[in-house]
Backbone as ProteinMPNN parsed JSONL, in Angstrom:
{"seq_chain_A": "MDVFDAITRRLSYRGVFQDKPVPRVDLRRIVQAGLQAPSGKNLQSTTFVIVDDPELVNMMNALHQSNVAMRQARAFIACVIDKDPEPVYHGHSFQIEDCAAAVENILLAVTALGYATVWIDGWLRLEDHAERIGKALDLPREKIIRVLLPIGIPEEVVPRKEKKPFEERAWFNSYKR", "coords_chain_A": {"N_chain_A": [[12.912, -13.523, -6.587], [15.606, -11.219, -6.231], [16.113, -8.781, -3.684], [17.164, -6.316, -4.479], [16.625, -6.257, -7.218], [13.671, -6.47, -6.964], [13.337, -3.8, -5.664], [14.399, -2.166, -8.072], [12.63, -2.812, -9.866], [10.126, -2.154, -8.928], [7.164, -0.37, -9.207], [4.581, 2.235, -9.578], [1.643, 1.03, -10.511], [-0.79, 1.735, -12.703], [-2.511, 0.761, -14.48], [-4.353, -1.574, -16.523], [-5.609, -4.54, -15.107], [-5.449, -8.166, -15.285], [-8.142, -10.474, -15.437], [-8.164, -12.266, -13.152], [-8.068, -14.088, -10.297], [-6.45, -13.08, -7.085], [-4.377, -15.326, -5.449], [-5.253, -16.477, -2.083], [-2.912, -17.304, -0.503], [-0.903, -16.094, -1.699], [-1.494, -13.185, -0.998], [-1.374, -13.47, 1.749], [1.173, -13.918, 2.026], [2.233, -11.607, 1.086], [1.332, -9.459, 2.636], [2.336, -10.394, 5.156], [5.008, -9.666, 4.657], [4.713, -7.032, 5.141], [3.992, -6.844, 7.769], [6.46, -7.585, 8.918], [7.937, -5.286, 8.781], [9.828, -2.736, 10.202], [8.919, -0.968, 13.326], [7.948, 2.125, 15.213], [9.177, 1.862, 18.371], [9.035, -0.717, 18.362], [6.115, -1.324, 18.472], [4.279, -2.149, 16.689], [1.837, -1.311, 15.404], [0.453, -1.062, 13.107], [-2.208, -2.39, 11.328], [-3.884, -4.637, 9.031], [-6.37, -4.961, 6.536], [-7.29, -7.297, 4.405], [-8.961, -7.514, 1.329], [-10.66, -9.8, -0.351], [-13.067, -10.597, -1.019], [-15.488, -11.029, -3.468], [-17.672, -9.39, -3.764], [-17.265, -7.211, -1.931], [-14.956, -6.243, -3.273], [-15.823, -5.463, -5.665], [-17.612, -3.41, -4.869], [-15.716, -1.659, -3.873], [-14.106, -1.219, -6.404], [-16.006, 0.323, -7.591], [-15.817, 2.885, -6.576], [-13.646, 4.609, -7.464], [-13.353, 6.741, -9.918], [-11.475, 7.314, -11.972], [-8.999, 6.005, -11.674], [-7.687, 3.275, -13.244], [-6.448, 1.005, -12.233], [-7.661, 0.834, -9.608], [-10.298, 0.552, -10.242], [-10.256, -2.001, -11.465], [-8.911, -3.959, -9.788], [-8.225, -6.98, -8.408], [-8.215, -7.612, -5.795], [-7.685, -5.993, -2.657], [-5.424, -4.422, -0.366], [-5.751, -2.95, 2.673], [-4.147, -0.506, 4.686], [-4.262, -0.092, 8.046], [-4.546, 2.473, 10.641], [-4.61, 4.231, 13.886], [-7.063, 6.836, 14.381], [-6.487, 8.821, 16.031], [-3.49, 8.629, 17.19], [-1.927, 7.775, 19.972], [0.673, 9.528, 21.728], [4.158, 8.123, 21.71], [6.785, 8.52, 22.309], [8.345, 10.964, 23.571], [6.195, 12.65, 23.064], [5.533, 12.117, 20.598], [4.005, 10.451, 18.025], [4.213, 7.385, 15.708], [2.772, 6.105, 13.982], [1.967, 6.762, 11.173], [4.476, 6.749, 9.818], [5.073, 4.131, 10.606], [3.218, 2.743, 9.108], [3.836, 3.42, 6.495], [6.41, 2.305, 6.215], [5.711, -0.488, 6.437], [3.986, -0.496, 4.191], [5.805, -0.199, 2.103], [7.382, -2.424, 2.326], [5.483, -4.32, 1.675], [4.861, -3.329, -1.091], [7.37, -4.109, -2.424], [7.115, -6.902, -1.984], [4.821, -7.388, -3.347], [5.804, -6.799, -6.098], [7.785, -8.734, -6.302], [6.484, -10.986, -6.388], [5.26, -11.046, -8.852], [2.954, -9.499, -9.081], [1.017, -6.37, -9.221], [0.65, -3.024, -8.207], [-0.497, 0.083, -6.707], [0.031, 2.941, -4.658], [-2.255, 4.174, -2.768], [-3.485, 6.964, -1.317], [-3.899, 9.887, -0.953], [-6.52, 10.247, -2.258], [-8.074, 8.597, -0.643], [-8.463, 10.668, 1.484], [-10.301, 12.36, 0.652], [-13.64, 13.282, 0.145], [-14.53, 11.643, 2.082], [-13.907, 8.848, 1.482], [-11.961, 7.069, 2.861], [-13.531, 6.636, 5.317], [-15.746, 5.525, 4.306], [-15.062, 3.21, 3.138], [-13.807, 2.049, 5.112], [-16.111, 1.661, 6.856], [-17.414, -0.294, 5.415], [-15.749, -2.285, 5.679], [-15.909, -2.896, 8.432], [-14.394, -1.522, 10.099], [-13.288, -0.479, 13.436], [-14.537, 2.429, 15.052], [-12.496, 4.211, 16.006], [-10.353, 3.701, 14.274], [-8.762, 4.053, 11.067], [-8.422, 3.956, 7.35], [-5.407, 4.29, 6.134], [-3.611, 3.852, 4.066], [-4.305, 2.478, 0.657], [-4.063, -0.437, -1.25], [-4.686, -1.531, -4.337], [-4.71, -4.48, -5.811], [-3.282, -6.642, -8.361], [-2.959, -8.853, -11.334], [-0.851, -7.523, -13.628], [-1.949, -6.514, -16.756], [-0.682, -5.041, -18.75], [2.548, -4.122, -19.878], [4.42, -1.514, -18.33], [6.37, 1.153, -18.627], [8.782, 1.916, -16.352], [9.162, 4.928, -14.422], [11.82, 7.334, -14.754], [14.218, 7.524, -12.3], [15.95, 10.134, -10.396], [19.41, 10.866, -10.771], [21.837, 9.28, -8.642], [23.75, 11.067, -7.847], [22.299, 13.615, -7.736], [20.598, 13.315, -5.528], [21.912, 12.4, -3.234], [24.613, 12.356, -0.904], [27.784, 12.192, 0.44], [28.557, 12.804, 3.612], [28.089, 15.698, 3.649], [25.633, 18.011, 2.843], [25.027, 18.717, -0.424], [24.369, 21.474, -2.656]], "CA_chain_A": [[13.538, -12.368, -7.014], [16.525, -10.429, -5.473], [15.646, -7.601, -3.225], [17.613, -5.121, -5.264], [15.764, -6.401, -8.51], [12.51, -5.934, -6.663], [13.528, -2.299, -5.661], [14.537, -1.651, -9.424], [11.431, -3.091, -10.654], [8.801, -1.657, -8.394], [6.551, 1.006, -10.051], [3.109, 2.461, -9.568], [0.87, 0.592, -11.845], [-2.267, 2.283, -12.826], [-3.123, 0.195, -15.731], [-5.336, -2.615, -16.578], [-5.387, -5.764, -14.474], [-6.147, -9.465, -15.761], [-9.412, -10.717, -14.639], [-7.705, -13.355, -12.341], [-8.05, -13.751, -8.612], [-5.033, -13.186, -6.448], [-4.575, -16.45, -4.444], [-4.824, -15.859, -0.606], [-1.658, -17.534, -0.111], [-0.044, -14.953, -2.06], [-2.06, -12.189, -0.301], [-0.936, -13.434, 3.083], [2.738, -13.576, 1.987], [2.349, -10.134, 0.816], [0.989, -8.732, 4.026], [3.388, -10.924, 6.019], [6.191, -8.933, 4.427], [4.291, -5.721, 5.734], [4.14, -7.212, 9.239], [7.764, -7.706, 9.278], [8.544, -3.93, 8.661], [10.147, -2.077, 11.602], [7.868, 0.099, 13.828], [8.419, 2.82, 16.136], [9.284, 1.408, 19.673], [8.557, -1.921, 18.128], [4.609, -1.302, 19.061], [3.412, -2.887, 15.56], [0.521, -0.86, 15.404], [-0.219, -1.026, 11.794], [-2.743, -3.544, 10.875], [-4.314, -4.661, 7.687], [-7.656, -5.774, 6.142], [-6.952, -7.905, 3.083], [-10.052, -7.606, 0.793], [-10.727, -10.475, -1.718], [-14.526, -11.016, -1.388], [-15.938, -10.432, -4.812], [-18.74, -8.34, -3.429], [-16.461, -5.953, -1.273], [-13.942, -5.901, -4.109], [-16.757, -4.761, -6.599], [-17.88, -2.089, -4.273], [-14.452, -0.8, -3.865], [-13.965, -0.939, -7.759], [-16.941, 1.191, -8.171], [-15.72, 4.029, -5.938], [-12.757, 5.488, -8.073], [-13.797, 7.118, -11.166], [-10.391, 7.442, -12.917], [-7.758, 5.134, -11.609], [-7.99, 2.115, -13.842], [-6.212, -0.079, -11.276], [-8.671, 0.719, -8.595], [-11.5, 0.129, -10.938], [-10.092, -3.395, -11.942], [-8.208, -4.698, -8.923], [-8.822, -8.298, -7.964], [-7.989, -7.636, -4.114], [-7.051, -4.851, -1.903], [-4.892, -4.347, 1.04], [-5.933, -1.68, 3.335], [-3.37, -0.357, 5.901], [-5.022, 0.667, 9.123], [-3.898, 2.945, 11.692], [-5.461, 4.893, 14.822], [-7.281, 8.2, 14.058], [-5.498, 9.726, 16.961], [-2.733, 7.782, 17.806], [-1.24, 8.331, 21.36], [2.159, 9.558, 21.697], [4.834, 6.945, 22.511], [8.134, 8.784, 22.416], [8.568, 12.296, 23.626], [5.076, 13.457, 22.675], [5.566, 11.84, 19.102], [3.583, 8.716, 17.418], [4.914, 6.921, 14.483], [2.101, 5.254, 13.204], [2.064, 6.976, 9.807], [5.774, 6.227, 9.522], [5.135, 2.623, 10.624], [2.436, 2.325, 8.082], [4.69, 3.642, 5.454], [7.344, 1.188, 6.277], [4.923, -1.736, 6.112], [3.577, -0.542, 2.843], [7.012, -0.308, 1.106], [7.614, -3.83, 2.21], [4.223, -4.813, 0.682], [5.307, -2.941, -2.506], [8.494, -4.958, -2.832], [6.599, -8.316, -2.162], [4.018, -7.483, -4.787], [6.829, -6.75, -7.286], [8.665, -9.987, -6.186], [5.583, -12.278, -6.727], [4.814, -10.675, -10.159], [1.706, -8.633, -9.043], [1.168, -4.759, -9.317], [-0.273, -2.131, -7.235], [-0.278, 1.609, -6.724], [-0.077, 3.241, -3.369], [-3.658, 5.139, -2.917], [-3.392, 7.764, -0.158], [-4.568, 11.42, -1.055], [-7.838, 9.881, -2.577], [-8.691, 8.306, 0.639], [-8.717, 11.63, 2.394], [-11.18, 13.255, -0.086], [-15.092, 12.817, -0.092], [-14.824, 10.463, 3.214], [-13.713, 7.699, 0.845], [-11.616, 6.169, 3.813], [-14.432, 6.158, 6.286], [-16.889, 4.885, 3.701], [-14.663, 1.969, 2.755], [-13.738, 1.533, 6.567], [-17.384, 1.189, 7.34], [-17.786, -1.438, 4.638], [-14.828, -3.292, 6.247], [-16.154, -3.211, 9.95], [-13.384, -0.835, 10.972], [-13.731, 0.33, 14.641], [-14.549, 4.071, 14.975], [-11.112, 4.916, 16.152], [-9.339, 3.157, 13.097], [-8.865, 4.846, 9.688], [-7.425, 3.431, 6.463], [-4.262, 5.266, 5.756], [-3.032, 3.606, 2.673], [-5.102, 1.563, 0.03], [-3.32, -0.939, -2.232], [-5.423, -2.383, -5.177], [-3.515, -5.606, -6.316], [-3.668, -7.67, -9.496], [-1.752, -9.099, -12.203], [-0.77, -6.555, -14.613], [-2.254, -6.806, -18.201], [0.333, -4.396, -19.713], [4.033, -3.453, -19.479], [4.316, -0.181, -18.308], [7.8, 1.707, -18.394], [9.068, 2.636, -15.097], [9.584, 6.243, -14.514], [13.239, 7.42, -14.527], [14.757, 8.206, -10.986], [17.082, 11.116, -10.563], [20.658, 10.043, -10.38], [22.371, 9.358, -7.289], [24.486, 12.533, -7.457], [21.197, 14.772, -7.632], [19.868, 13.357, -4.353], [22.5, 11.739, -2.093], [25.9, 12.796, -0.951], [28.521, 11.703, 1.629], [29.258, 13.814, 4.651], [27.519, 16.97, 3.471], [24.55, 18.236, 1.826], [25.365, 19.658, -1.635], [23.449, 22.162, -3.293]], "C_chain_A": [[14.372, -11.666, -5.894], [15.835, -9.261, -4.914], [15.942, -6.249, -3.894], [16.841, -5.154, -6.615], [14.356, -5.783, -8.106], [12.272, -4.373, -6.515], [13.507, -1.594, -7.184], [13.354, -1.756, -10.159], [10.068, -2.512, -10.323], [8.288, -0.513, -9.113], [5.007, 1.141, -9.61], [2.343, 2.298, -10.634], [-0.69, 1.141, -11.714], [-3.104, 1.848, -13.95], [-4.123, -1.066, -15.534], [-4.842, -3.955, -15.772], [-6.005, -7.054, -15.15], [-7.32, -9.767, -14.933], [-9.117, -12.211, -14.081], [-7.83, -13.059, -11.09], [-6.6, -13.447, -8.143], [-5.344, -14.267, -5.259], [-4.247, -15.876, -3.051], [-3.618, -16.369, -0.252], [-0.75, -16.524, -0.451], [-0.306, -13.539, -1.295], [-1.455, -12.279, 1.192], [0.664, -13.291, 2.939], [3.009, -12.297, 1.893], [2.393, -9.341, 1.974], [2.056, -9.203, 5.126], [4.47, -10.136, 5.766], [5.982, -7.5, 5.08], [4.566, -5.867, 7.013], [5.743, -7.278, 9.745], [8.572, -6.281, 9.16], [8.921, -3.439, 10.178], [8.999, -1.083, 11.736], [8.37, 0.793, 15.032], [8.128, 2.147, 17.606], [8.825, -0.106, 19.581], [6.928, -2.272, 18.647], [3.868, -2.06, 17.981], [1.978, -2.635, 15.598], [-0.186, -0.871, 14.123], [-0.948, -2.414, 11.759], [-3.41, -3.398, 9.558], [-5.733, -5.366, 7.564], [-7.397, -6.096, 4.64], [-8.527, -8.194, 2.522], [-10.132, -8.487, -0.412], [-12.375, -11.067, -1.816], [-15.056, -10.347, -2.466], [-16.825, -9.213, -4.639], [-18.22, -7.185, -2.963], [-15.502, -5.47, -2.456], [-14.773, -4.936, -5.281], [-17.26, -3.626, -6.104], [-16.733, -1.368, -4.318], [-13.942, -0.39, -5.283], [-14.613, 0.267, -8.167], [-16.535, 2.718, -7.737], [-14.772, 5.104, -6.54], [-13.158, 5.71, -9.604], [-12.808, 6.98, -12.392], [-9.393, 6.568, -12.974], [-8.254, 3.702, -12.079], [-7.6, 0.726, -12.797], [-7.187, -0.201, -10.206], [-9.98, 0.064, -9.201], [-11.371, -1.502, -11.438], [-9.366, -4.246, -11.077], [-9.087, -5.904, -8.538], [-8.818, -8.569, -6.399], [-7.647, -6.323, -3.776], [-6.56, -5.013, -0.463], [-5.162, -2.994, 1.704], [-4.964, -1.584, 4.699], [-4.066, 0.637, 6.901], [-4.206, 1.298, 10.37], [-4.987, 3.771, 12.906], [-5.833, 6.059, 14.158], [-6.614, 9.088, 14.773], [-4.679, 8.928, 17.839], [-2.041, 8.424, 19.04], [0.138, 8.345, 21.059], [3.051, 8.435, 22.302], [6.278, 7.318, 22.594], [8.237, 10.4, 22.404], [7.407, 13.306, 23.028], [4.783, 13.095, 21.197], [4.95, 10.393, 19.023], [4.221, 8.672, 16.312], [4.038, 6.163, 13.615], [1.907, 5.455, 11.757], [3.462, 6.428, 9.337], [5.735, 4.52, 9.388], [4.478, 1.985, 9.507], [3.258, 2.341, 6.776], [5.757, 2.572, 5.312], [6.761, -0.201, 5.864], [4.613, -1.825, 4.695], [4.817, -0.695, 1.937], [7.469, -1.655, 1.131], [6.636, -4.658, 1.439], [4.533, -4.588, -0.766], [6.24, -4.071, -3.066], [7.92, -6.377, -2.979], [5.674, -8.314, -3.293], [4.837, -7.631, -6.005], [7.406, -8.327, -7.417], [7.739, -11.204, -6.693], [4.989, -11.969, -8.086], [3.37, -10.101, -10.464], [2.089, -7.216, -9.331], [0.244, -4.011, -8.647], [0.08, -0.644, -7.459], [-0.706, 2.07, -5.427], [-1.394, 4.409, -3.637], [-3.524, 5.749, -1.382], [-4.286, 9.024, -0.125], [-5.951, 10.969, -1.393], [-8.616, 9.681, -1.479], [-9.32, 9.416, 1.43], [-9.805, 12.531, 1.721], [-12.775, 12.487, -0.067], [-15.313, 11.64, 1.08], [-14.759, 9.165, 2.465], [-13.183, 6.696, 2.076], [-12.699, 5.763, 4.772], [-15.62, 5.413, 5.687], [-16.311, 3.271, 3.544], [-14.311, 1.191, 4.334], [-15.005, 0.903, 7.258], [-17.758, -0.183, 6.747], [-16.959, -2.576, 5.221], [-14.988, -3.611, 7.703], [-15.041, -2.439, 10.618], [-13.858, -0.291, 12.252], [-13.576, 1.821, 14.332], [-13.399, 4.709, 15.223], [-9.993, 4.645, 15.255], [-9.65, 3.97, 11.941], [-8.028, 3.984, 8.672], [-6.579, 4.62, 5.883], [-3.762, 5.154, 4.337], [-4.008, 2.479, 2.09], [-4.351, 1.066, -0.947], [-4.298, -1.846, -3.234], [-4.342, -3.374, -5.902], [-4.159, -6.404, -7.403], [-2.641, -8.117, -10.371], [-1.784, -8.208, -13.563], [-0.989, -6.998, -16.03], [-1.19, -6.345, -19.063], [1.76, -4.166, -19.018], [3.935, -2.16, -19.336], [5.631, 0.28, -17.77], [7.739, 2.377, -17.016], [9.493, 4.143, -15.261], [11.04, 6.419, -14.242], [13.39, 8.075, -13.092], [15.843, 9.008, -11.257], [18.313, 10.403, -10.295], [21.05, 10.219, -9.012], [23.064, 10.658, -6.722], [23.641, 13.676, -7.198], [20.589, 14.626, -6.167], [20.396, 12.56, -3.139], [23.893, 12.144, -2.192], [26.496, 12.194, 0.365], [28.874, 12.871, 2.297], [28.741, 15.257, 4.652], [26.662, 17.339, 2.452], [25.063, 19.091, 0.843], [24.165, 20.235, -2.337], [23.709, 22.208, -4.868]], "O_chain_A": [[13.905, -11.537, -4.762], [14.978, -8.718, -5.611], [15.181, -5.281, -3.888], [16.443, -4.089, -7.086], [13.886, -4.813, -8.702], [11.341, -3.758, -7.036], [12.759, -0.657, -7.46], [13.039, -0.919, -11.005], [9.124, -2.384, -11.102], [9.082, 0.285, -9.611], [4.338, 0.146, -9.33], [2.255, 3.101, -11.563], [-1.499, 0.956, -10.805], [-4.146, 2.39, -14.319], [-4.565, -1.411, -14.438], [-3.672, -4.322, -15.88], [-7.151, -6.923, -15.579], [-7.428, -9.309, -13.796], [-9.733, -13.192, -14.495], [-7.731, -11.898, -10.692], [-5.659, -13.609, -8.92], [-6.219, -14.177, -4.398], [-3.339, -15.085, -2.796], [-3.114, -15.62, 0.585], [0.092, -16.097, 0.34], [0.66, -12.829, -1.015], [-1.089, -11.255, 1.769], [1.309, -12.585, 3.714], [3.936, -11.797, 2.53], [3.353, -8.633, 2.279], [2.558, -8.384, 5.895], [5.046, -9.807, 6.804], [6.946, -6.864, 5.505], [5.369, -5.083, 7.518], [6.08, -7.016, 10.899], [9.769, -6.229, 9.444], [8.285, -3.799, 11.168], [8.337, -0.536, 10.854], [9.118, 0.215, 15.821], [6.972, 1.925, 17.963], [8.317, -0.676, 20.547], [6.623, -3.359, 19.139], [2.828, -2.623, 18.32], [1.097, -3.476, 15.774], [-1.403, -0.689, 14.101], [-0.373, -3.444, 12.112], [-3.53, -2.309, 8.996], [-6.144, -6.197, 8.373], [-7.312, -5.212, 3.788], [-9.26, -8.969, 3.137], [-9.719, -8.033, -1.479], [-12.733, -11.895, -2.654], [-15.104, -9.117, -2.449], [-16.693, -8.185, -5.303], [-18.598, -6.123, -3.457], [-15.305, -4.258, -2.547], [-14.346, -3.849, -5.671], [-17.393, -2.71, -6.916], [-16.818, -0.289, -4.905], [-13.382, 0.7, -5.394], [-14.09, 1.121, -8.883], [-16.875, 3.668, -8.443], [-14.937, 6.295, -6.274], [-13.238, 4.752, -10.373], [-13.151, 6.637, -13.523], [-8.857, 6.269, -14.042], [-9.077, 3.054, -11.433], [-8.289, -0.284, -12.649], [-7.551, -1.332, -9.884], [-10.585, -0.849, -8.64], [-12.381, -2.13, -11.755], [-9.12, -5.361, -11.537], [-10.308, -5.89, -8.383], [-9.325, -9.557, -5.869], [-7.312, -5.543, -4.668], [-7.165, -5.609, 0.428], [-4.731, -1.972, 1.168], [-5.011, -2.417, 5.604], [-4.361, 1.812, 6.682], [-3.341, 0.666, 10.976], [-6.186, 3.822, 12.632], [-5.038, 6.457, 13.307], [-6.15, 10.101, 14.249], [-5.004, 8.582, 18.975], [-1.642, 9.588, 18.991], [0.742, 7.52, 20.373], [2.686, 7.867, 23.331], [7.043, 6.425, 22.958], [8.211, 11.03, 21.347], [7.613, 14.45, 22.624], [3.889, 13.689, 20.595], [5.264, 9.427, 19.719], [4.779, 9.661, 15.837], [4.473, 5.616, 12.601], [1.69, 4.464, 11.059], [3.46, 5.619, 8.409], [6.17, 3.823, 8.471], [4.9, 0.963, 8.966], [3.328, 1.338, 6.066], [5.899, 2.01, 4.226], [7.319, -0.923, 5.038], [4.825, -2.826, 4.01], [4.681, -1.429, 0.958], [7.938, -2.135, 0.099], [6.972, -5.56, 0.671], [4.483, -5.51, -1.58], [5.921, -4.813, -3.995], [8.191, -7.024, -3.99], [5.747, -9.195, -4.149], [4.59, -8.493, -6.848], [7.44, -8.963, -8.471], [8.175, -12.193, -7.283], [4.122, -12.764, -8.448], [2.752, -10.132, -11.528], [3.234, -6.876, -9.629], [-0.925, -4.38, -8.535], [0.873, -0.274, -8.325], [-1.785, 1.65, -5.011], [-1.426, 5.27, -4.516], [-3.47, 5.01, -0.399], [-5.252, 9.145, 0.629], [-6.741, 11.454, -0.582], [-9.632, 10.332, -1.239], [-10.42, 9.299, 1.971], [-10.166, 13.505, 2.382], [-12.945, 11.282, -0.251], [-16.212, 10.81, 0.952], [-15.586, 8.321, 2.809], [-13.81, 5.664, 2.315], [-12.796, 4.567, 5.044], [-16.395, 4.768, 6.393], [-17.013, 2.291, 3.793], [-14.534, 0.008, 4.593], [-14.999, -0.074, 8.008], [-18.302, -1.067, 7.409], [-17.421, -3.717, 5.255], [-14.299, -4.496, 8.21], [-14.777, -2.769, 11.774], [-14.876, 0.398, 12.194], [-12.743, 2.331, 13.582], [-13.219, 5.798, 14.678], [-8.891, 5.183, 15.362], [-10.737, 4.54, 11.848], [-7.049, 3.356, 9.074], [-7.0, 5.629, 5.317], [-3.541, 6.103, 3.584], [-4.486, 1.64, 2.853], [-3.837, 1.908, -1.682], [-4.646, -2.938, -2.784], [-3.309, -2.991, -6.451], [-5.334, -6.773, -7.386], [-1.476, -7.775, -10.167], [-2.689, -8.27, -14.396], [-0.224, -7.844, -16.492], [-0.768, -7.038, -19.988], [1.961, -4.059, -17.809], [3.343, -1.546, -20.223], [6.029, -0.082, -16.663], [6.884, 3.175, -16.631], [10.153, 4.481, -16.243], [11.531, 5.61, -13.455], [12.729, 9.066, -12.784], [16.633, 8.753, -12.165], [18.28, 9.375, -9.619], [20.667, 11.155, -8.309], [22.998, 11.148, -5.595], [24.063, 14.636, -6.553], [20.125, 15.619, -5.605], [19.679, 12.127, -2.237], [24.427, 12.296, -3.291], [25.764, 11.757, 1.254], [29.407, 13.831, 1.74], [28.968, 15.968, 5.63], [26.883, 17.039, 1.279], [25.538, 20.175, 1.181], [23.139, 19.596, -2.567], [22.932, 22.817, -5.604]]}, "name": "protein", "num_of_chains": 1, "seq": "MDVFDAITRRLSYRGVFQDKPVPRVDLRRIVQAGLQAPSGKNLQSTTFVIVDDPELVNMMNALHQSNVAMRQARAFIACVIDKDPEPVYHGHSFQIEDCAAAVENILLAVTALGYATVWIDGWLRLEDHAERIGKALDLPREKIIRVLLPIGIPEEVVPRKEKKPFEERAWFNSYKR"}
């Protein structure tokens, strides 16, 4: 799939997944796309845990009460960063931005390969979800899961939400109100 097609087709999928595993070869390709993302000062600090063990997948499926994709995912990709990242450029750290760039590459790879996912972030910050999953995945104490991606083969076709037109969000040479 052409990159522009993947960008256009990408959506946040919260629906039902088919009860089929995601092959490791595809999971590896998907995460490799994330590893290719740019990072601040090229530190490549974002790391990933790919979860495909049925016991771990089932444990993670049970954690979310309302998100169907989380409850039915056949695999997960956890984007991991430092809890307290060291400043690397004039007092600033870029691990959150680096994670976001990697996740966007992953979202496009997921779409290009015919899978679906949704970016889980806010939920991780509630009720110690990130810490609980991190413990199950043997994360070191100084690391945290910043983004979690449930992966699967979509069972249903979900319409993509409309994006605002270019003219409402982008301008040449000056910000327009």
